[in-house]
Structures are given as C-alpha cells and as structure tokens.
N, C-alpha and C positions, 0 to 999 in steps of 0.2 A: 540794579535798583531802578525805580521809576523816575520820571522827570520831576515829579512832585517831591519825592523823598530827596532827590539830589538838590532841589531848590531849597528845601528846608534844612537838611543836615549836611549838605555838601557831598562831594563824591567820595566814595570809599576807596581806600588805597588798593584794594583787591581789584576794583573795577578800573582804576586809573592805570595800573600796570598789567600788561599782558605780554608774555614772552620777554619779560625784563625791560620793556620800554613803554612809553606812554601810548595810549590808544589813539590819540590824535595824529601821531606821526605814522606815515605809511611804512610798511615793512620793506626793508631794502631788497631790491631785486638782485638775485645771484644768478648770473647766466651759466654757471658751472654745475648747478644742482637742480634737480626736479623739485617741484613744490613739496614733495614728500620728504625732501632732504637727501635723497640718494644722489650720488655723484653721476653726472653725465659722462659716459665713456665714449670719447670720439673714436671713429673707425676710419682707418686708411686701408683700402682694399685693392687687390690686384684684379683689374678688369680685363686684361689681355696679356697673353704670353706668346712670345715668338722665339723659337729656338732655331738658330741659323748654324747648321752643321756643315763642316767641310765635306767634300765629296768622298774623301777617303776615311771619314769619321775620326780623324786625328784630333780635332778640337771643335769646339762650338762656342757661339756667343748666345747668351740668354738675355733677351730684352723683355721687359715687363712694362705695363702701363699701371701706374699708381693713381688712385682716385681718392680724394679727400671726401668721404661721405659724412662729414660732421659739420656742425654749424660754426666751427671755429677755424681760424687760420692756423695751420700746423706746419712744423718743420720736420721733415722726414730726415732723421739723423743717419741711420744706416740700415742696410738690408743684409741679413745673414742667410746664405743659401749654398748648398753643396760644399760645406766646409770652409767657405770664404766669406769675409765681411767686406761689403762695398760701402764706403762712406759717401753719403749723398749731400747732406746739408741743403736740401731742397725745400723751399717754402711753397706751400699749396694753400690757396684760398678755398673756401667751401665750394664743393662740387668741381674743383679744378682737377685736371689730370696731367700727368707728365710721363713720357716714355723715357726709359733709361736702361742702359746695359748694366746688369748686376753680376754677370759671371762671364769670364773668358777662361777657357781651359779645356782639359780633356773631357771627352764624352763619358759619362758614368757607365760602368759595366755592372752596376747593381742599383736596385731601387731602395737601398738602405737609408739614404738621406731623404726621409719622408717629411721633413718639417723645415719650413723657412720662418724667419723671424724678422719683423719690421719694428724698429724703434723710432718713436717720434714724440714730439712735445707740442703742447698748445703754446703758441707764441705769446699770447697776452698774459698768461700767468706762469709759464715755465714748467707746468706739470707734465711729467714724462709718462709714456705709455708704451706697452709692448704687445704686439699682436702676433699670433701664430697662424701660419697658413700651411695647410696640407698640400704636398707636392704630388701631382698626378703625372704618370709617365706613360709613354708608349715604347714598346720594344722594337728594335730594328736589328737585323743581322747584316754584318759585313765581313766577308772572309771568314765565315763560320764563327764569328765572335758576336755575342749578344750585347747590344748597347741599349741604354735606357735614356730616352730623350724627354725632358720635362715638357708637358703640354698644358698644364694648368696649375694654378695656385688658388686654393679655396680657404677663405677666412674661417678660423675655428674660434667660436665665441666661448667665453667672454674675453674681451680685451683686458689685459692686466695693467693695473695702475702701479707704477714703479716708485 
C-alpha cells in the first residue's frame, strides 16, 4: 500500500506481517543457516598424515593433523580408522589445527579399509556431524610380505548431519 492509503485507512494486516512477524522488527540472524534456509555443514579435514613404521614392519603409529575449516568452534569426538576408534574430545576453534595419534597397531596387509570417519559437534549448539575420508595407501614389501601404509586422507563430501 502507498503511504497515502496507509495514512487514510491504516496498515493492512497482510503488509504488517511478513514471515509471521512485524515488518518493523529485523529478522533474527541465524549463524547456523544460509539466508536461503539451508543448514551450514561445518567441515573438519585432515591436512597432513604421518605414518611411523617400525623397521621390521611389525607395527606403526598413524599421526594426522585435523583442521577445523568451519566458522564455528567444534569438538572432535572421535576418529574411526583401520577398524579402531580413537576418542579425542578435542576442541578446535575456527581454522585451528591439532596433531594427534589415531592408530597404533599392526601395519595393514591389505587396502580393504578404505574409509575413515570423523565425528564432531558444534560447541555452541551441540549439533553433531560425521565426515568420511578416503584413505590412500602406498605399498611396501618386507620379507616378501606386502604392507599397505596410509599416506593420505581426503574428505568425501557432503558431511552428514547426525
């Protein structure tokens, strides 16, 4: 309606209410959703992998660098890789990284474990997410036995909202 019509007849209810609220009040800002209403899915990614193998290939330690690539502070709850779950409960601010050992055990003799999972949550609202990472391997031989040593983890999008 025009300003003259508004002055004579008053505001129409259809103009006064938009999206269930008065026009005069600003729309609340939701940091967890895009303006379109789609949810923002935070990403925690692995930016570095370091496999430390024993000389006789009897065991190895797998160290990774986790990086919070989201605008929210997150808590990394656990990492599942090579059939083991390592509980972290590590808090990461936006763009913060942390090195951690996520596996100690025998060196794999197959590349069948091709997927790692990282569970984390947004600290401010408690919303949980799970991301898959593809595991890349290099093969090495020792005493005519073929071993597969993890050399990389790559994020597989989309991140799942749990």
